[in-house]
N, C-alpha and C positions, 0 to 999 in steps of 0.2 A: 503119353500124356505128358504135353507140356506143364510144366509144373511152376514154373515162372512164377513171380510174386505181383506180373502184370496180370499174367491168365488166372489165379488164384480171387485175385482179388474182383476183374470182371466178373468169375464167378458165385462170389458172396453177393455180390451185388446184386444180379440176375436171378439166385434161388435160392437165397435165407431170406427170410424177414425178422430173425432174431437171433441172439447168442445161440448155437448148437454145439454140442459135444462132436470130441473127433470121429467116434462111430457114425455118428449123424452126418458129418459131412463127409464121410467117403462113401457113405449112400447118395445121400441126395445128388453130388457132384458127382459122382460115376467114377471116382476112381478105382483103377483095376488093384486087386490085391497082391502083386508086384511088384505097386509102388507104393507102400503103407509105407514103409518106414522115409523113404524121402520124402512123401508127404506130410509126416508129422515132423521131421525135421526142419524142413519148410516152414511149417506153421510156425515152428519153437523159434524159427530164426524173424519171422514178421513180430513174431509175440514182441524179443525182444526189443528190434527197434521201433515198434511204437505205431508199425503201418496193420496192425491191428491187435486187438484186446482180448487176454487171456483173463476170464472172472474165475471167480472163486467158483469152485466141482468140475472145473476142466472145460465149460464154453468159453467160445470163439466166437469174437464179436467186432466190428465195424467202428471205430474209433469215431467218424462222425454221425452215425446214426446214434450215439449215446452220450451225443456232444463233448467229446473229448478231443484236446489240442495237443499233440505231441509237439514237444521245443528241447530250449534248454535255458534253463533258469539262467539269469543276470541277477547277481545278489544286490543291497546294497548295503553302505556300511550302517544302516541304522534300523539292520533286521529285517526287511520286508524285500522284495523283487520284485521281477519283470520275469517273464518266459518267453522267448524271441522262437516265434514260430516258425515253423520248417518251410513255409509256401510265402515268408515274407512279408506273410499282411504286420497287421498291429498288433504291438507287443500287448501281452498280457497281466494285467498288476496280480500280486499275489501279498497278500498280507502277512505279518507276524505269526498269525493264529491260524493260516491256510496254508503254511508249505508242507506240511507234513514230513519233517522231519529232514528235505533234502538240503542241498550243496549246493553254491555257487559253480556251475558249471554243469552240475549232474543232466541227465536227460530224464525228460520226465510227461509224463499225463496232467492233462488241464482241465478241469471243469467248469467252463463259463460260469458262473454266478449273477453275475450284474452285467448289464449293457454300457454302463458309464459310469464309472466313480470316479475314486484319484488321482489326480494329473491327467483328466479326461480321458483314461482311456478304459476297455472293460474288466470286469475283472474274477479273478477266477480264486479256485480250491486245487493243490495236487493232489491227485488221487492213485496217482502211483510213480516210482524211481522207478523208471528203463531201466538205466547203467546210472555206475556211480563214476566219473569220473576223474575223479581227484585222490589218487591211492598217497602220493604225501604230499606233505606242504612245505613252506617256507618262514619261520615267523621269530619274532622275540622272545626268551622265554623268562619268566617270572614264577617267583618261586613260591610254594604255598605250602607252609609248615615241611612235612619232609615231601612232599609231591609237587607238582607246575602244573601250569601253562603255557601254552603257548599260543598268542597271540600273533595272526597269521600276517605277513607283510602284505596280502593281497587285500585290501580291504573288504570287499565285494565278498570274502569270504566272511559272515556277520556271526561265527558260532570260534567261541578259542575253544583248545583242545586240550583235552585236563592228560597229565601225563603221569600216573604212576611213580611213585619214589624208585619204586626199581626197574622202570624203563626210561630216568634221567638220561643215562650214560656220562655222567659227571658234566652234566649242562648249568649253568650259574647266572645268576639274574644278571640281564641284559645284555646276553649274550642270544646271536642267531642259530637258530640251528634246524636242521631239515627233518620231519617227523614226520612218522609213516604212521597211518589210519589203522587201524586195529578193529575199533567197533565206530560204524557210525551213527551221525547224533537219529534220536527218534523226536517224539513229540514232546516229550518231559526229559531226556537225556541231553549231553553235551557228547560230542566226539572225544572218542576216547583214543590215544597215538603215543605210540613210542620213539624215541629220540635216535637217529641214526646216524647223523651225524652234528657235531659244533664247528660251527661254520666261521667261529670269531666274535673279536665285540661290534656291539650295535656302530657303535662309534667309529669303528675305521671305515676309511671310504673301499679299499681294496676288498674287507668283508659284504661290503654294500652287493660289490661288482659279483661275487661267487656266489652270492642270494638268490641274485637273479637267474645264474645259470641254473644255480639247483632246482630255485622258483619250477621253473621251464624244463626239468629233467634233461638238458641237454648234456652227451656227454662229452667231458676234453679229452677224456684219453683214451689209448687206444689199448683195447685186449691184449696181455701178452702171444697169444695166439696169431692177433694180426700184425703183431710186430715182427713174428720168427718167420710169416709170411713176406714179409716187406724186406728184412733182410737177404733174403734167398733169391731175391729180384736182383737182377744184371744189369747193370747201365752198359753196357757196351754193346755196341750195334754188330752185330756179326754178319761177314758178307754176304751171305746165304741170303739175309736179311735183308739188303740194300739193295739184294739183285733183284730182289721181290718189288721195287720200289722204283721210282719216276727219282734219279738223285738232282737235288737242288743247291745243291750245297754252296755252287761257283755262283747262284743267280744274289740279284741285292735286295733282301728279304731282310725286316727288323721288325721290333716291336715298339710299341709306343702306348702307353701307361702310367697313373699315378707315380709322384716320386715314392710314396713306400710301398708298392706293389713287390711284389716279390713273385706270384704266380703269375705267372705271362703264360695265358693257353692260345693268344693268338697273334700270330705275325702275320700283316700284309705286305704283297709285291706291287708293282704295275710298268708296265710297258704297252707304250703305244704304237698302236697300229696306223695302215693306210685307210680300214676304216672305222678306227676309234680309238679303243683301252681292251688291255689284256689282265683282268684283275683278278691278284690270287692274294686271296684269304686260304692260311695256312694252319690248322687249329693241332694243338699238343694231341698224338696218339694215342690218348688213357686207357682204352680199349685194349692194348698190345700189353699192357702191365696189370690191368684190372680184369683177367678172365671169369666171366659169369659164373652166379653160384661159388663164388672161392667167397670162404670170410670177409674177405676183403673185398669184396662186390656187397657183398652183405650188409655189412656196415656203412659203406656208404649208401647203401639206397635206406638205411633204418634213418641215415643224419639226413638225406632228400637233398643238402646244400652247406656250402660253408655259410657260416654267419658272422657278418663284418660289425663293428664298431670302431669306434674313434681311436682305442689303442692296443685293438687286440684283434683276434681273428679266431672262431673254431672250425678246422677244416672241416674237410668231406672227408678229404683222406689225412692220410702221413705224410706233415714235412719232408720226406725221404722221396717223395714221390710229388708232393702239390709244390714243391719250391727246390725240387733236385732235379731230379730225373725229369721230369713232366714238363717243365717249366723250358720254356725256349730262351733258353739265356743265350747272349752273343757270343758267336766266339767257336758254339760247341756245336757237335750233332744232335740232333734232334729229330725222333720218330713221328710225322707229320700226317693229319687227312687235309684233303689240300681241295679246294671249290678252287677252280679257273674261270671265272664270269667272263666272256665277249660281250661289251656293249660297242652301239655306234655313238658316235659323233654326238647322237640329240639325250644320252644314255639309255637305248631302248636298249633289251638282253638279247642280244643274236644266240647265243651259245653256250653250252656250262660243261665243262668236265668233272667229277667227280673221281680223285685217286688216292691210295698208299703213296706218300712221300719220305722222303728224311733233305733238311734242310739245316742250315748253319744261317741262324741269325747276324747281321753285320752290325746292328748294331742293337743297345737298348735304349729308346727317344722316351722322354718324357713329355705328356702334354702340353708342359711350359715351354721345353727347347724348341718342341716342331713350330707350336704359334708365333714363337719370337723368332724362327728362320721363315716364317711364311711372312712375315710383316716390314721384317729388315733386308728383306730377298738375300740373306750372306747367312753364311755357316763356318765356325772354326773348321781348318784346314783338317783336321781328318774327319768331318761330315761333310764334306764339299760335295763326295760322288754321290751323298745321297736327294742333295737338294735339288737336283730338274726332276727327281722322281716325285720329290716333294710336291715340288709346286703342279704338277699333275694330279695327284693325287688331290690336293684341295681343288683342280678344275671340275674334278670327277666328279667329289662327293660333294660340290658346291649343288651342279646340276642335277645328280641323286637327288638334293633333300631338296631342291626346287619341283620337281616333277610329283614328288611325294607327295607336299602337303598341297600340288595342284590337283593333285587327284585322289585328296582325301583323306589324308593322314591327319590327324587331331594335333595340333600342336601347343599345347599346354605351356603357359606362362607362369611357372608357379617355384621359384628358387628353392636351392636346397640349400638346410644348414652344414654347415663344415664346423666340429669341433676341433679347437686345434689345441694338441697335449703338449705339456712341456716335459723339461726332459727328467722330472721329479715325479710324473703323473698326475702333477697337477693341472687342471682347465686353466690354459693362459686366454682361450679368449672365440666364441662362436662368433661366424661370419655365415657370409652368403656365399657358398660352393660357386667355384669360377665354373664357366661353360666358355671353355674361346674354341677357335674354329678347328682344333686337333680333334676334341672332342669329337667333335661332329664330325670330324674323316671318319675318323672307327666306328663312328654310332653308321653312318651310311653304310660305311663296307660290311661290319657286322650283321644289319639288318638285312643285304642286297644276299649275300651268304645263306642265314637263316629261311628266305623267302624264296633261294633258289635250291633248297635242298628238299623244305617244304613238298615244292613243286614234283621236286626229282621221286621223292616215295609217295603225289600221287600217282603220276605216272604210272611208277611201274606195281601198283597194287598195293604199295607196301601200307601194314598198319604202323602207328609209329604214336609217339607222346608229341599230339599236337600243343604249341601255345595258342589259345583262341580267348578271343573275349565277342562274350553275343553283345546283342543289340538292345540298346537299353530298357529300361521298363517303361511300358507308358503311362502310366501313375506320373513318376518320380517324375519323366522329364515335361509331365502338364504341369508339376508344382512349381519344377525350375522356371517355366513360360510364363508362370504364371506371376512371377517374381521380378521373371527381365522388362518385363511389360510396364512395370514403372517407374523400370531405370531406362527405357525408350531402348529398349530391345526385345528383335520378337525371332521365332522359328517360324519358315515358312510353312511349314506341315509339321504333325506330329503323329498324320496316320502312316507315312512310310518316315522315317527320319533316315538322313544319307550321311556317313561321317564327314562328308562334304560339307553340310548343311552347319554341321560343328565348327568347322575349320572356318568356314568366310562369319560365323559368329565370330568366334574369336578374332580376328584380324579387324572387323567393323571396331571390335574392343578396347584393341591396341590405341595404348595414350590418354585414353577416358580414366577419370575419375575412379569407376568403376571397375576398372580391371580384374583388379587381381579378386574381389567378388567373384567377378563371374567362371572365373577361371577355376575358383575354389570350389562356387556351389555346384558347377558343371561335372567336375572333375566325380564330385560327391553323386552325382546324379549318377553316373554309369555304373555299369555292373565292373566287377574284378575281373582281371587276366587269371586264368585258370591254368594248370595243365589235362590235356584230355583226349583219349584213343579218337573221341569222333573230329571232326575239322569240322566244324564251320564258316571257318575264317575268325581274323581278326578284324575285330570292327572299328577300334579306335586308330587302325593303321592304315586299314583301304585294303587290306591285302586278303584274297581270295582263301591263299593256304598260307602259314606261317609255323614255324617247329624251335625249339633252340637245338642249335649245336656248335657253336661257336663258345662253349667256357667248361665242357668236360672236365675239370679239375673242380670245380666248384659248384656244378650243377648234376644233380645224378638224369636230369631227364634228356641231356647231350651227351652225355656219354652212351644214353641205352639207346640213342639214332644214330651215332656211332657203330652202335655193334650192326644194328639191324643194317645200316648201308653196306657197310663192309662182307657182311653174310650175302648180301643181292649185287655185290659191286660187277659180276661177269654174268649176272643171269640177264634176261633182259626185259620180262616179266615175273613179280608171283603170280603164283596158281592161287585159284577160291579155295584149295586148300593148306596152302603156308599161310594166308590168311586166316584161315580158322583159328588155325592151333596159332598162333603169334596174337591174335587181338585182345586175349582175357590176361593175358602176362601184360601188353600194353595198356591194359585199362588198371589192374591192379597198380603198378609203377606208375600213372598219370594223377590216382586218386592218394596215394602215398607222396609222391613227390609236390602236389598242393597243398597238404595238409604240410611237411614241414617249411615248406615255405613263406604261410602263414607261420607259423610258431618261431621263423626265421625273425620275420619281420615283428614281431610284439616281441623277440629279446632284446632286439636290434630298437627297437621304441622307446624300451623300459630303460634298456644300458645310455640311450640319449637323454632320455628326462633325469633320470640318477646327475648326470654331469653338469645340466644345467643348473638341477635345484643347489652343484657344490661350488659351479660359476656362480651363481648370486646370493649366496651363505652369508656373506658380507655387504652385500649391496642394502641390506634391510634397510627404508628410510627415504633412500635414494630414490627423485623419479624421471620418468622416461616419459618420450611421447611414443604413444602405438595403436594400432589399427585395431577391432572389430574384426575377429577370423571367425567365429563359432558362436552363438547365441543356444543357451538351456533354460530348457526351466527353471533350475537351481544359478544360473548367473551367465557371466558373459567371460570367453575364452578372448586373451589381447596378446598380440604379437608386438612384440615393443620394438620399435623404429633404428634404435640405437646396437644394440643388439638383436642376434638372430633366436629370440628368449620367448617362450610362450606363457602364460601368466593366467590365474583365475580372479574376476572378481566375484564373488560371491553376493548373490542375491541381497542377502544380510548387512553387503556395505554399501546399499546402495540407498539409505536410507531418511531419504527425503520426500519418499513417497510409498504409495503398494503398487507394486509392477504385475505388471499380466506379462502370460509369456504369449507370442503369437507365433503357434508354429512353423503353416509354413510365411508369413514372411519374414521370416527370421528375424524377430524384434519384444523386447520388452519397453509395454511403453506403460508410463505413469497413469494411476487411475483417477488421479484429483487435478496432479498439473499436466498430463499428455505429457511428458517429457520421453523421448523416444533415444532407446539405443539398437542402432541396427548394423546387423553383417557389414561391415567394409566401413564404417564409422570411425573416423579418428577420435581418439581421447585419449586425455593425460592422465597418467598412474601415479602411485606410490607402490615400493614393494611393502608389504606389511608386515607379512613374514614367509618364510625357506623352513619346509620339513623335510631334511632330505630321506629322512624313512621314507618317508610316504610319498617322495619326487617331486613336491606339492610346490610353487610358490603364488604366493596369495595376492594380491592387487587392489589396492583401493582406487577412486575416483576422485582426481582432486580438480575439486568446484574451484569455480575464479570468486579472489574475492570480492564481495560488492563496497 
């Protein structure tokens, strides 16, 4: 009998009208005796996830029948919280008296108690904590006689952690520490913990950086077991290995990367043919060195991705691999997996081939070098041989780029910040990151390779880790449509929105005062791209199939894709049995990779916020021009024009009126003077306070003198 979660839920809805004990469910649902153990285990797992509820007395029931909703608690520094529901519906407000001992980020069950309360949201009570998701915290240690308290650095954790004297591990007041939770809070008692690591003095900038790494549980170092495995890996390429690969060492192949890059995992080549172009995208063959299920592979999956920040990286793979053996350095033979794509003169794909290869990169170019060479149509003598190839690459990449946007890819115009660090580790400046024609060239070639590989997986009936982006939620698009109508724009339809509709809208908005606002709001209205074993396509790119193939040094899904391709390189098509065996692995790897990507983004964002606060620390009192980039019930987020920094105008700083928050209009409006602050509005501000520990920049509006 099928005992999947969906089947059990279907039977519960059809055959029960009240919570029932295990024995009753066995009988009423006709579960065979030989599946008793499997059924009990599935019920236990479903109760842990919150899809069913286990009541006192061992009875199981459906949450929605008991007005219970599963979700994740998002805490607030003032001691209350909001439960973010799993169906992405409206958040539920939880007062401090109804938290039931829950902490920020706990997986909980909530009972709705009123439909409209504070913040205009429904209010609930946490009736069960399904999963504690905070084994450790990072915070500031404060002494209390012989004992102490840890004040969490993440202010959404509204409970301080009590530390008994014997568990202090030598921590002193004013130090940042990592603390393990021994006892979780109850309604009447705070959490209790033990210090597991003293990170250093709170006012040391590098200690703040270490605290972020610890806070998110990121492993920086590799275990002795993994280091030992890496030491055994030989960098020598045997003659036998070369014979099994296509020798491309004599071809004009080179890398184009950022100024500070050291892990070069992609190289490119291009030949012109009578009918068009032959593009080569050559990717480091990491799978040759990182064997499946080895300690190194398991660690790479656990990390999921490299984490990059302004002046450092937490690598997915040890530097001996990422910066050396697998890095496609110039004039050194390297093992690669190549995708060779034939285009006609209009940029249509005519054919492709994927094969094992060995290359020797001729040059290591930077984006700026290539952009300058293309602009001046000249090169240093040592690079002259590459110049004609670069010209043809530019021609093909611009053709592909134009076609891509014509066919539905969405071209957002949202500048990215670049944090410029000095030699002594201080923040020198925060500027708009450059995006030139060389960036576009590599972007188009990597997209083309990823797309071809995804189509290859589909043709061969192979499961894989797809990079998917689902169609937008109708409600969010409706709210977006309501807003843009007020500024003179609209979408042709909401019932069947195509990516081309969104691209056409962005094209129409170019050059308008509202362009930045429209780009920001549209991006926030779309779903996030994730990894999945399913293959619904990539909405924002307008691709029917898409995967990640081009960065196996720094992303696990790319490494898994390489393995899948190489396993079936000589097979015409995978059988249904092959697919059935491989699908669960792709599913678990996709879920893990998505979770680790989210964590990496959070770490990178928090480090960036720290660097912004450090940069602005000596600028209190200075005035800047800016634009409102987000409006909330508690204030306005403003991006400064002169420096690429964002700060908060708290609503209490708007002292000339009582302001009401209009969520769907992205606006604060004065009740008496009717003054409005709306997303996209220009505004003059003064820096009033910078709190490095909170990574917070406080601003106040500068009112014109009468």
